[in-house]
All heavy atoms as TSV, in Angstrom:
chain	resi	resn	atom	element	x	y	z
A	1	MET	N	N	33.088	-5.643	-5.081
A	1	MET	CA	C	31.733	-6.000	-5.480
A	1	MET	C	C	30.896	-4.723	-5.578
A	1	MET	O	O	30.783	-3.972	-4.609
A	1	MET	CB	C	31.150	-6.947	-4.438
A	1	MET	CG	C	29.760	-7.382	-4.724
A	1	MET	SD	S	29.269	-8.620	-3.488
A	1	MET	CE	C	27.715	-9.035	-4.109
A	2	PRO	N	N	30.293	-4.452	-6.730
A	2	PRO	CA	C	29.501	-3.227	-6.883
A	2	PRO	C	C	28.222	-3.276	-6.051
A	2	PRO	O	O	27.632	-4.329	-5.846
A	2	PRO	CB	C	29.185	-3.176	-8.371
A	2	PRO	CG	C	29.457	-4.534	-8.904
A	2	PRO	CD	C	30.368	-5.235	-7.943
A	3	LEU	N	N	27.822	-2.108	-5.579
A	3	LEU	CA	C	26.569	-1.993	-4.835
A	3	LEU	C	C	25.401	-2.114	-5.811
A	3	LEU	O	O	25.504	-1.703	-6.963
A	3	LEU	CB	C	26.503	-0.645	-4.123
A	3	LEU	CG	C	27.526	-0.420	-3.023
A	3	LEU	CD1	C	27.472	1.027	-2.559
A	3	LEU	CD2	C	27.272	-1.360	-1.866
A	4	PRO	N	N	24.266	-2.671	-5.363
A	4	PRO	CA	C	23.120	-2.769	-6.261
A	4	PRO	C	C	22.557	-1.394	-6.597
A	4	PRO	O	O	22.603	-0.470	-5.787
A	4	PRO	CB	C	22.106	-3.596	-5.466
A	4	PRO	CG	C	22.519	-3.470	-4.048
A	4	PRO	CD	C	23.997	-3.219	-4.044
A	5	ALA	N	N	22.034	-1.287	-7.789
A	5	ALA	CA	C	21.430	-0.026	-8.233
A	5	ALA	C	C	20.071	0.152	-7.569
A	5	ALA	O	O	19.383	-0.811	-7.260
A	5	ALA	CB	C	21.272	-0.036	-9.749
A	6	PHE	N	N	19.707	1.408	-7.330
A	6	PHE	CA	C	18.371	1.756	-6.853
A	6	PHE	C	C	17.508	1.995	-8.085
A	6	PHE	O	O	17.894	2.755	-8.963
A	6	PHE	CB	C	18.400	3.038	-6.010
A	6	PHE	CG	C	19.168	2.921	-4.730
A	6	PHE	CD1	C	20.445	3.446	-4.622
A	6	PHE	CD2	C	18.618	2.293	-3.623
A	6	PHE	CE1	C	21.146	3.347	-3.438
A	6	PHE	CE2	C	19.311	2.196	-2.432
A	6	PHE	CZ	C	20.579	2.721	-2.344
A	7	ARG	N	N	16.356	1.372	-8.139
A	7	ARG	CA	C	15.457	1.558	-9.273
A	7	ARG	C	C	14.120	2.077	-8.772
A	7	ARG	O	O	13.560	1.563	-7.812
A	7	ARG	CB	C	15.248	0.237	-10.002
A	7	ARG	CG	C	16.513	-0.323	-10.585
A	7	ARG	CD	C	16.247	-1.525	-11.473
A	7	ARG	NE	N	17.362	-2.355	-11.832
A	7	ARG	CZ	C	18.531	-1.988	-12.281
A	7	ARG	NH1	N	18.800	-0.721	-12.423
A	7	ARG	NH2	N	19.480	-2.839	-12.591
A	8	PHE	N	N	13.617	3.132	-9.404
A	8	PHE	CA	C	12.318	3.684	-9.052
A	8	PHE	C	C	11.692	4.237	-10.318
A	8	PHE	O	O	12.178	5.185	-10.903
A	8	PHE	CB	C	12.413	4.738	-7.934
A	8	PHE	CG	C	13.616	5.635	-8.028
A	8	PHE	CD1	C	13.498	6.924	-8.510
A	8	PHE	CD2	C	14.868	5.186	-7.642
A	8	PHE	CE1	C	14.602	7.760	-8.606
A	8	PHE	CE2	C	15.981	6.017	-7.735
A	8	PHE	CZ	C	15.844	7.295	-8.223
A	9	GLY	N	N	10.635	3.554	-10.767
A	9	GLY	CA	C	10.009	3.914	-12.032
A	9	GLY	C	C	11.011	3.815	-13.162
A	9	GLY	O	O	11.768	2.846	-13.242
A	10	PRO	N	N	11.071	4.822	-14.038
A	10	PRO	CA	C	12.018	4.787	-15.150
A	10	PRO	C	C	13.431	5.233	-14.747
A	10	PRO	O	O	14.310	5.344	-15.582
A	10	PRO	CB	C	11.405	5.773	-16.148
A	10	PRO	CG	C	10.709	6.770	-15.278
A	10	PRO	CD	C	10.163	5.963	-14.105
A	11	HIS	N	N	13.634	5.481	-13.456
A	11	HIS	CA	C	14.909	6.030	-12.986
A	11	HIS	C	C	15.758	4.966	-12.297
A	11	HIS	O	O	15.240	4.065	-11.644
A	11	HIS	CB	C	14.659	7.183	-12.018
A	11	HIS	CG	C	13.780	8.234	-12.596
A	11	HIS	ND1	N	14.209	9.130	-13.533
A	11	HIS	CD2	C	12.473	8.503	-12.395
A	11	HIS	CE1	C	13.210	9.924	-13.878
A	11	HIS	NE2	N	12.139	9.553	-13.202
A	12	THR	N	N	17.069	5.110	-12.436
A	12	THR	CA	C	18.034	4.223	-11.801
A	12	THR	C	C	19.167	5.081	-11.261
A	12	THR	O	O	19.568	6.051	-11.892
A	12	THR	CB	C	18.610	3.214	-12.827
A	12	THR	OG1	O	17.531	2.515	-13.435
A	12	THR	CG2	C	19.545	2.228	-12.166
A	13	LEU	N	N	19.674	4.700	-10.090
A	13	LEU	CA	C	20.839	5.368	-9.529
A	13	LEU	C	C	21.872	4.298	-9.215
A	13	LEU	O	O	21.587	3.344	-8.490
A	13	LEU	CB	C	20.494	6.137	-8.254
A	13	LEU	CG	C	21.684	6.772	-7.540
A	13	LEU	CD1	C	22.311	7.870	-8.394
A	13	LEU	CD2	C	21.286	7.312	-6.192
A	14	HIS	N	N	23.057	4.450	-9.760
A	14	HIS	CA	C	24.161	3.544	-9.504
A	14	HIS	C	C	25.027	4.167	-8.408
A	14	HIS	O	O	25.760	5.116	-8.672
A	14	HIS	CB	C	24.978	3.312	-10.780
A	14	HIS	CG	C	24.157	2.751	-11.895
A	14	HIS	ND1	N	23.878	1.418	-12.001
A	14	HIS	CD2	C	23.520	3.348	-12.933
A	14	HIS	CE1	C	23.118	1.209	-13.059
A	14	HIS	NE2	N	22.882	2.365	-13.643
A	15	PRO	N	N	24.931	3.668	-7.161
A	15	PRO	CA	C	25.626	4.322	-6.055
A	15	PRO	C	C	27.150	4.291	-6.164
A	15	PRO	O	O	27.815	5.205	-5.692
A	15	PRO	CB	C	25.145	3.577	-4.812
A	15	PRO	CG	C	24.552	2.321	-5.303
A	15	PRO	CD	C	24.137	2.543	-6.715
A	16	ASP	N	N	27.719	3.274	-6.788
A	16	ASP	CA	C	29.180	3.218	-6.913
A	16	ASP	C	C	29.726	4.345	-7.768
A	16	ASP	O	O	30.763	4.918	-7.472
A	16	ASP	CB	C	29.621	1.877	-7.502
A	16	ASP	CG	C	29.425	0.735	-6.525
A	16	ASP	OD1	O	29.422	0.983	-5.305
A	16	ASP	OD2	O	29.271	-0.414	-6.987
A	17	THR	N	N	29.016	4.649	-8.835
A	17	THR	CA	C	29.482	5.693	-9.743
A	17	THR	C	C	28.711	6.991	-9.571
A	17	THR	O	O	29.039	7.988	-10.204
A	17	THR	CB	C	29.342	5.230	-11.210
A	17	THR	OG1	O	27.958	4.959	-11.477
A	17	THR	CG2	C	30.175	4.002	-11.481
A	18	ARG	N	N	27.660	6.962	-8.725
A	18	ARG	CA	C	26.785	8.123	-8.502
A	18	ARG	C	C	26.160	8.608	-9.800
A	18	ARG	O	O	25.956	9.804	-10.006
A	18	ARG	CB	C	27.546	9.255	-7.821
A	18	ARG	CG	C	28.046	8.898	-6.464
A	18	ARG	CD	C	28.762	10.068	-5.854
A	18	ARG	NE	N	29.229	9.698	-4.532
A	18	ARG	CZ	C	30.170	10.326	-3.884
A	18	ARG	NH1	N	30.741	11.368	-4.425
A	18	ARG	NH2	N	30.538	9.950	-2.699
A	19	THR	N	N	25.867	7.672	-10.677
A	19	THR	CA	C	25.321	8.006	-11.977
A	19	THR	C	C	23.815	7.797	-11.992
A	19	THR	O	O	23.353	6.661	-11.931
A	19	THR	CB	C	25.961	7.122	-13.070
A	19	THR	OG1	O	27.371	7.236	-12.989
A	19	THR	CG2	C	25.486	7.534	-14.447
A	20	PRO	N	N	23.036	8.872	-12.084
A	20	PRO	CA	C	21.590	8.701	-12.242
A	20	PRO	C	C	21.241	8.520	-13.712
A	20	PRO	O	O	21.907	9.059	-14.598
A	20	PRO	CB	C	21.013	10.008	-11.696
A	20	PRO	CG	C	22.102	11.011	-11.878
A	20	PRO	CD	C	23.401	10.261	-11.841
A	21	GLU	N	N	20.202	7.728	-13.961
A	21	GLU	CA	C	19.724	7.520	-15.320
A	21	GLU	C	C	18.210	7.677	-15.356
A	21	GLU	O	O	17.538	7.429	-14.356
A	21	GLU	CB	C	20.057	6.100	-15.809
A	21	GLU	CG	C	21.518	5.807	-15.936
A	21	GLU	CD	C	21.788	4.365	-16.359
A	21	GLU	OE1	O	20.833	3.552	-16.390
A	21	GLU	OE2	O	22.943	4.061	-16.660
A	22	ALA	N	N	17.700	8.052	-16.502
A	22	ALA	CA	C	16.259	8.092	-16.771
A	22	ALA	C	C	16.045	7.348	-18.078
A	22	ALA	O	O	16.655	7.698	-19.094
A	22	ALA	CB	C	15.762	9.522	-16.879
A	23	ASP	N	N	15.244	6.307	-18.037
A	23	ASP	CA	C	14.998	5.471	-19.212
A	23	ASP	C	C	16.305	4.962	-19.829
A	23	ASP	O	O	16.455	4.897	-21.042
A	23	ASP	CB	C	14.178	6.230	-20.263
A	23	ASP	CG	C	12.785	6.552	-19.765
A	23	ASP	OD1	O	12.175	5.681	-19.101
A	23	ASP	OD2	O	12.300	7.666	-20.020
A	24	GLY	N	N	17.292	4.629	-18.959
A	24	GLY	CA	C	18.553	4.071	-19.434
A	24	GLY	C	C	19.558	5.073	-19.948
A	24	GLY	O	O	20.654	4.706	-20.355
A	25	ARG	N	N	19.208	6.360	-19.907
A	25	ARG	CA	C	20.138	7.401	-20.374
A	25	ARG	C	C	20.653	8.197	-19.184
A	25	ARG	O	O	19.885	8.540	-18.285
A	25	ARG	CB	C	19.439	8.332	-21.359
A	25	ARG	CG	C	19.048	7.635	-22.664
A	25	ARG	CD	C	18.441	8.640	-23.630
A	25	ARG	NE	N	17.330	9.368	-23.035
A	25	ARG	CZ	C	16.044	9.084	-23.222
A	25	ARG	NH1	N	15.702	8.100	-24.001
A	25	ARG	NH2	N	15.118	9.797	-22.635
A	26	PRO	N	N	21.954	8.524	-19.161
A	26	PRO	CA	C	22.506	9.309	-18.054
A	26	PRO	C	C	21.814	10.665	-17.923
A	26	PRO	O	O	21.436	11.281	-18.917
A	26	PRO	CB	C	23.977	9.513	-18.437
A	26	PRO	CG	C	24.258	8.466	-19.451
A	26	PRO	CD	C	22.965	8.175	-20.151
A	27	VAL	N	N	21.635	11.096	-16.693
A	27	VAL	CA	C	21.056	12.401	-16.400
A	27	VAL	C	C	22.176	13.274	-15.850
A	27	VAL	O	O	22.856	12.895	-14.896
A	27	VAL	CB	C	19.923	12.291	-15.357
A	27	VAL	CG1	C	19.391	13.666	-14.984
A	27	VAL	CG2	C	18.815	11.399	-15.866
A	28	LEU	N	N	22.383	14.420	-16.444
A	28	LEU	CA	C	23.422	15.336	-15.989
A	28	LEU	C	C	22.895	16.148	-14.808
A	28	LEU	O	O	21.956	16.924	-14.965
A	28	LEU	CB	C	23.856	16.253	-17.124
A	28	LEU	CG	C	24.397	15.536	-18.362
A	28	LEU	CD1	C	24.700	16.542	-19.464
A	28	LEU	CD2	C	25.632	14.724	-18.020
A	29	VAL	N	N	23.476	15.951	-13.632
A	29	VAL	CA	C	23.009	16.662	-12.444
A	29	VAL	C	C	24.100	17.497	-11.792
A	29	VAL	O	O	23.853	18.175	-10.821
A	29	VAL	CB	C	22.418	15.682	-11.402
A	29	VAL	CG1	C	21.153	15.047	-11.923
A	29	VAL	CG2	C	23.432	14.646	-10.986
A	30	GLY	N	N	25.318	17.449	-12.293
A	30	GLY	CA	C	26.409	18.211	-11.709
A	30	GLY	C	C	27.024	17.483	-10.525
A	30	GLY	O	O	26.512	16.480	-10.028
A	31	ARG	N	N	28.153	17.991	-10.074
A	31	ARG	CA	C	28.906	17.334	-9.004
A	31	ARG	C	C	28.138	17.289	-7.694
A	31	ARG	O	O	28.049	16.267	-7.036
A	31	ARG	CB	C	30.245	18.030	-8.814
A	31	ARG	CG	C	31.182	17.245	-7.930
A	31	ARG	CD	C	32.548	17.868	-7.931
A	31	ARG	NE	N	32.765	18.399	-6.590
A	31	ARG	CZ	C	33.677	19.274	-6.272
A	31	ARG	NH1	N	34.451	19.779	-7.195
A	31	ARG	NH2	N	33.813	19.673	-5.046
A	32	ALA	N	N	27.571	18.415	-7.274
A	32	ALA	CA	C	26.829	18.446	-6.007
A	32	ALA	C	C	25.603	17.541	-6.073
A	32	ALA	O	O	25.309	16.809	-5.124
A	32	ALA	CB	C	26.423	19.868	-5.652
A	33	GLY	N	N	24.915	17.554	-7.197
A	33	GLY	CA	C	23.739	16.709	-7.355
A	33	GLY	C	C	24.076	15.236	-7.300
A	33	GLY	O	O	23.394	14.448	-6.647
A	34	SER	N	N	25.150	14.842	-7.980
A	34	SER	CA	C	25.518	13.429	-7.970
A	34	SER	C	C	26.046	12.994	-6.609
A	34	SER	O	O	25.910	11.841	-6.223
A	34	SER	CB	C	26.553	13.135	-9.064
A	34	SER	OG	O	27.767	13.792	-8.801
A	35	THR	N	N	26.599	13.928	-5.845
A	35	THR	CA	C	27.074	13.612	-4.498
A	35	THR	C	C	25.903	13.479	-3.531
A	35	THR	O	O	25.919	12.629	-2.637
A	35	THR	CB	C	28.036	14.716	-4.000
A	35	THR	OG1	O	29.118	14.827	-4.926
A	35	THR	CG2	C	28.593	14.401	-2.640
A	36	CYS	N	N	24.877	14.275	-3.709
A	36	CYS	CA	C	23.713	14.258	-2.810
A	36	CYS	C	C	22.724	13.136	-3.110
A	36	CYS	O	O	21.988	12.710	-2.221
A	36	CYS	CB	C	22.975	15.587	-2.879
A	36	CYS	SG	S	23.886	16.968	-2.192
A	37	CYS	N	N	22.695	12.645	-4.340
A	37	CYS	CA	C	21.694	11.636	-4.722
A	37	CYS	C	C	21.745	10.366	-3.873
A	37	CYS	O	O	20.705	9.936	-3.359
A	37	CYS	CB	C	21.821	11.284	-6.199
A	37	CYS	SG	S	21.110	12.511	-7.299
A	38	PRO	N	N	22.902	9.702	-3.702
A	38	PRO	CA	C	22.895	8.446	-2.943
A	38	PRO	C	C	22.346	8.565	-1.522
A	38	PRO	O	O	21.471	7.769	-1.133
A	38	PRO	CB	C	24.356	7.992	-2.967
A	38	PRO	CG	C	24.889	8.581	-4.233
A	38	PRO	CD	C	24.203	9.924	-4.335
A	39	PRO	N	N	22.773	9.546	-0.702
A	39	PRO	CA	C	22.194	9.626	0.642
A	39	PRO	C	C	20.694	9.897	0.637
A	39	PRO	O	O	19.972	9.403	1.500
A	39	PRO	CB	C	22.941	10.777	1.311
A	39	PRO	CG	C	24.143	11.014	0.502
A	39	PRO	CD	C	23.850	10.512	-0.878
A	40	LEU	N	N	20.215	10.667	-0.331
A	40	LEU	CA	C	18.783	10.951	-0.400
A	40	LEU	C	C	17.993	9.704	-0.788
A	40	LEU	O	O	16.945	9.425	-0.217
A	40	LEU	CB	C	18.507	12.079	-1.385
A	40	LEU	CG	C	18.989	13.457	-0.942
A	40	LEU	CD1	C	18.857	14.462	-2.076
A	40	LEU	CD2	C	18.236	13.926	0.288
A	41	VAL	N	N	18.502	8.941	-1.730
A	41	VAL	CA	C	17.812	7.724	-2.150
A	41	VAL	C	C	17.846	6.680	-1.037
A	41	VAL	O	O	16.868	5.984	-0.790
A	41	VAL	CB	C	18.413	7.179	-3.465
A	41	VAL	CG1	C	17.846	5.821	-3.808
A	41	VAL	CG2	C	18.167	8.153	-4.600
A	42	GLU	N	N	18.977	6.579	-0.338
A	42	GLU	CA	C	19.082	5.630	0.774
A	42	GLU	C	C	18.085	5.948	1.888
A	42	GLU	O	O	17.639	5.060	2.596
A	42	GLU	CB	C	20.494	5.634	1.339
A	42	GLU	CG	C	21.509	5.008	0.403
A	42	GLU	CD	C	22.941	5.315	0.786
A	42	GLU	OE1	O	23.180	6.011	1.796
A	42	GLU	OE2	O	23.841	4.851	0.061
A	43	ARG	N	N	17.727	7.216	2.038
A	43	ARG	CA	C	16.794	7.655	3.087
A	43	ARG	C	C	15.433	8.032	2.477
A	43	ARG	O	O	14.716	8.867	3.004
A	43	ARG	CB	C	17.389	8.853	3.827
A	43	ARG	CG	C	18.672	8.516	4.580
A	43	ARG	CD	C	19.467	9.786	4.883
A	43	ARG	NE	N	20.653	9.554	5.667
A	43	ARG	CZ	C	21.827	9.158	5.187
A	43	ARG	NH1	N	21.975	8.928	3.893
A	43	ARG	NH2	N	22.867	8.986	5.985
A	44	ARG	N	N	15.083	7.405	1.391
A	44	ARG	CA	C	13.895	7.782	0.619
A	44	ARG	C	C	12.583	7.617	1.362
A	44	ARG	O	O	11.561	8.138	0.937
A	44	ARG	CB	C	13.851	7.000	-0.683
A	44	ARG	CG	C	13.667	5.509	-0.501
A	44	ARG	CD	C	13.921	4.765	-1.798
A	44	ARG	NE	N	13.994	3.334	-1.607
A	44	ARG	CZ	C	15.082	2.678	-1.190
A	44	ARG	NH1	N	16.181	3.350	-0.895
A	44	ARG	NH2	N	15.071	1.378	-1.064
A	45	ASP	N	N	12.595	6.922	2.486
A	45	ASP	CA	C	11.354	6.685	3.232
A	45	ASP	C	C	11.008	7.821	4.188
A	45	ASP	O	O	10.006	7.746	4.893
A	45	ASP	CB	C	11.457	5.373	4.002
A	45	ASP	CG	C	12.612	5.361	4.985
A	45	ASP	OD1	O	13.633	6.025	4.720
A	45	ASP	OD2	O	12.494	4.679	6.010
A	46	ARG	N	N	11.837	8.883	4.193
A	46	ARG	CA	C	11.579	9.974	5.137
A	46	ARG	C	C	12.190	11.274	4.622
A	46	ARG	O	O	12.976	11.274	3.683
A	46	ARG	CB	C	12.140	9.633	6.508
A	46	ARG	CG	C	13.636	9.396	6.498
A	46	ARG	CD	C	14.113	8.879	7.858
A	46	ARG	NE	N	15.503	8.523	7.840
A	46	ARG	CZ	C	16.503	9.372	7.965
A	46	ARG	NH1	N	16.282	10.661	8.124
A	46	ARG	NH2	N	17.751	8.958	7.951
A	47	VAL	N	N	11.836	12.355	5.271
A	47	VAL	CA	C	12.409	13.657	4.941
A	47	VAL	C	C	13.820	13.723	5.524
A	47	VAL	O	O	14.044	13.368	6.676
A	47	VAL	CB	C	11.536	14.801	5.518
A	47	VAL	CG1	C	12.200	16.148	5.304
A	47	VAL	CG2	C	10.153	14.775	4.891
A	48	VAL	N	N	14.761	14.183	4.719
A	48	VAL	CA	C	16.151	14.321	5.161
A	48	VAL	C	C	16.414	15.798	5.395
A	48	VAL	O	O	16.261	16.614	4.481
A	48	VAL	CB	C	17.128	13.771	4.105
A	48	VAL	CG1	C	18.568	13.946	4.566
A	48	VAL	CG2	C	16.828	12.316	3.810
A	49	GLY	N	N	16.796	16.128	6.607
A	49	GLY	CA	C	17.078	17.521	6.949
A	49	GLY	C	C	18.424	17.981	6.425
A	49	GLY	O	O	19.293	17.179	6.066
A	50	LYS	N	N	18.594	19.263	6.396
A	50	LYS	CA	C	19.820	19.877	5.872
A	50	LYS	C	C	21.054	19.395	6.622
A	50	LYS	O	O	22.059	19.014	6.005
A	50	LYS	CB	C	19.702	21.393	5.970
A	50	LYS	CG	C	20.944	22.147	5.582
A	50	LYS	CD	C	20.753	23.637	5.808
A	50	LYS	CE	C	22.050	24.388	5.645
A	50	LYS	NZ	N	21.891	25.814	5.936
A	51	ILE	N	N	21.014	19.396	7.938
A	51	ILE	CA	C	22.187	19.005	8.731
A	51	ILE	C	C	22.542	17.548	8.483
A	51	ILE	O	O	23.710	17.209	8.278
A	51	ILE	CB	C	21.948	19.291	10.229
A	51	ILE	CG1	C	21.861	20.798	10.440
A	51	ILE	CG2	C	23.046	18.676	11.078
A	51	ILE	CD1	C	21.439	21.212	11.833
A	52	GLU	N	N	21.539	16.670	8.473
A	52	GLU	CA	C	21.805	15.257	8.226
A	52	GLU	C	C	22.403	15.039	6.832
A	52	GLU	O	O	23.352	14.261	6.659
A	52	GLU	CB	C	20.521	14.441	8.365
A	52	GLU	CG	C	20.736	12.963	8.143
A	52	GLU	CD	C	19.466	12.147	8.245
A	52	GLU	OE1	O	18.369	12.716	8.466
A	52	GLU	OE2	O	19.572	10.921	8.105
A	53	LEU	N	N	21.862	15.725	5.835
A	53	LEU	CA	C	22.379	15.592	4.479
A	53	LEU	C	C	23.814	16.091	4.388
A	53	LEU	O	O	24.679	15.428	3.810
A	53	LEU	CB	C	21.495	16.343	3.485
A	53	LEU	CG	C	21.939	16.269	2.023
A	53	LEU	CD1	C	21.955	14.826	1.526
A	53	LEU	CD2	C	21.043	17.137	1.160
A	54	MET	N	N	24.083	17.228	4.980
A	54	MET	CA	C	25.437	17.777	4.941
A	54	MET	C	C	26.431	16.861	5.651
A	54	MET	O	O	27.556	16.685	5.195
A	54	MET	CB	C	25.450	19.186	5.519
A	54	MET	CG	C	24.749	20.170	4.595
A	54	MET	SD	S	24.555	21.826	5.271
A	54	MET	CE	C	26.240	22.330	5.432
A	55	GLU	N	N	26.019	16.252	6.759
A	55	GLU	CA	C	26.892	15.323	7.465
A	55	GLU	C	C	27.151	14.065	6.638
A	55	GLU	O	O	28.233	13.489	6.702
A	55	GLU	CB	C	26.306	14.968	8.825
A	55	GLU	CG	C	26.399	16.090	9.820
A	55	GLU	CD	C	25.698	15.803	11.135
A	55	GLU	OE1	O	25.013	14.754	11.257
A	55	GLU	OE2	O	25.813	16.633	12.047
A	56	ALA	N	N	26.164	13.624	5.875
A	56	ALA	CA	C	26.322	12.437	5.045
A	56	ALA	C	C	27.208	12.714	3.823
A	56	ALA	O	O	27.989	11.872	3.408
A	56	ALA	CB	C	24.965	11.921	4.593
A	57	VAL	N	N	27.071	13.911	3.253
A	57	VAL	CA	C	27.760	14.234	2.008
A	57	VAL	C	C	29.125	14.858	2.248
A	57	VAL	O	O	30.109	14.511	1.600
A	57	VAL	CB	C	26.881	15.163	1.144
A	57	VAL	CG1	C	27.607	15.574	-0.116
A	57	VAL	CG2	C	25.571	14.472	0.788
A	58	TRP	N	N	29.196	15.795	3.167
A	58	TRP	CA	C	30.432	16.528	3.443
A	58	TRP	C	C	30.755	16.481	4.935
A	58	TRP	O	O	30.683	17.514	5.619
A	58	TRP	CB	C	30.278	17.987	3.004
A	58	TRP	CG	C	30.022	18.168	1.541
A	58	TRP	CD1	C	30.902	18.003	0.525
A	58	TRP	CD2	C	28.785	18.581	0.944
A	58	TRP	NE1	N	30.283	18.269	-0.677
A	58	TRP	CE2	C	29.007	18.629	-0.446
A	58	TRP	CE3	C	27.532	18.916	1.440
A	58	TRP	CZ2	C	28.014	19.004	-1.346
A	58	TRP	CZ3	C	26.531	19.279	0.548
A	58	TRP	CH2	C	26.787	19.316	-0.823
A	59	PRO	N	N	31.117	15.316	5.479
A	59	PRO	CA	C	31.276	15.189	6.933
A	59	PRO	C	C	32.409	16.038	7.529
A	59	PRO	O	O	32.338	16.423	8.682
A	59	PRO	CB	C	31.554	13.709	7.140
A	59	PRO	CG	C	32.084	13.238	5.845
A	59	PRO	CD	C	31.413	14.080	4.793
A	60	ASP	N	N	33.437	16.347	6.751
A	60	ASP	CA	C	34.580	17.083	7.280
A	60	ASP	C	C	34.735	18.458	6.654
A	60	ASP	O	O	35.825	19.022	6.647
A	60	ASP	CB	C	35.859	16.277	7.064
A	60	ASP	CG	C	35.799	14.927	7.744
A	60	ASP	OD1	O	35.332	14.877	8.898
A	60	ASP	OD2	O	36.181	13.924	7.116
A	61	THR	N	N	33.627	18.998	6.125
A	61	THR	CA	C	33.695	20.263	5.417
A	61	THR	C	C	32.627	21.217	5.952
A	61	THR	O	O	31.518	20.802	6.250
A	61	THR	CB	C	33.441	20.031	3.903
A	61	THR	OG1	O	34.364	19.061	3.443
A	61	THR	CG2	C	33.594	21.304	3.115
A	62	VAL	N	N	32.978	22.488	6.046
A	62	VAL	CA	C	31.996	23.500	6.398
A	62	VAL	C	C	31.401	24.023	5.091
A	62	VAL	O	O	32.126	24.475	4.208
A	62	VAL	CB	C	32.638	24.659	7.189
A	62	VAL	CG1	C	31.638	25.765	7.442
A	62	VAL	CG2	C	33.225	24.145	8.489
A	63	VAL	N	N	30.095	23.905	4.951
A	63	VAL	CA	C	29.411	24.346	3.723
A	63	VAL	C	C	28.428	25.446	4.101
A	63	VAL	O	O	27.666	25.297	5.048
A	63	VAL	CB	C	28.654	23.170	3.070
A	63	VAL	CG1	C	27.936	23.634	1.817
A	63	VAL	CG2	C	29.616	22.038	2.758
A	64	GLU	N	N	28.467	26.546	3.361
A	64	GLU	CA	C	27.545	27.658	3.632
A	64	GLU	C	C	26.699	27.926	2.412
A	64	GLU	O	O	27.094	27.721	1.321
A	64	GLU	CB	C	28.332	28.907	3.993
A	64	GLU	CG	C	29.064	28.749	5.302
A	64	GLU	CD	C	29.738	30.039	5.726
A	64	GLU	OE1	O	29.203	31.133	5.431
A	64	GLU	OE2	O	30.802	29.969	6.317
């Protein structure tokens, strides 16, 4: 079962495919951008710190 899309203004994010759209057209954000978008949108009600974001996106990887 696909996860529901996040909609905010003219923008949509499909969490299953990590595909952001603007006015129904795909937005090219690159691999890192598409990986970071879902955790940021899920936590949209607050500031997400670097450590929390890295743990959400790359839990088993050291990123510098």
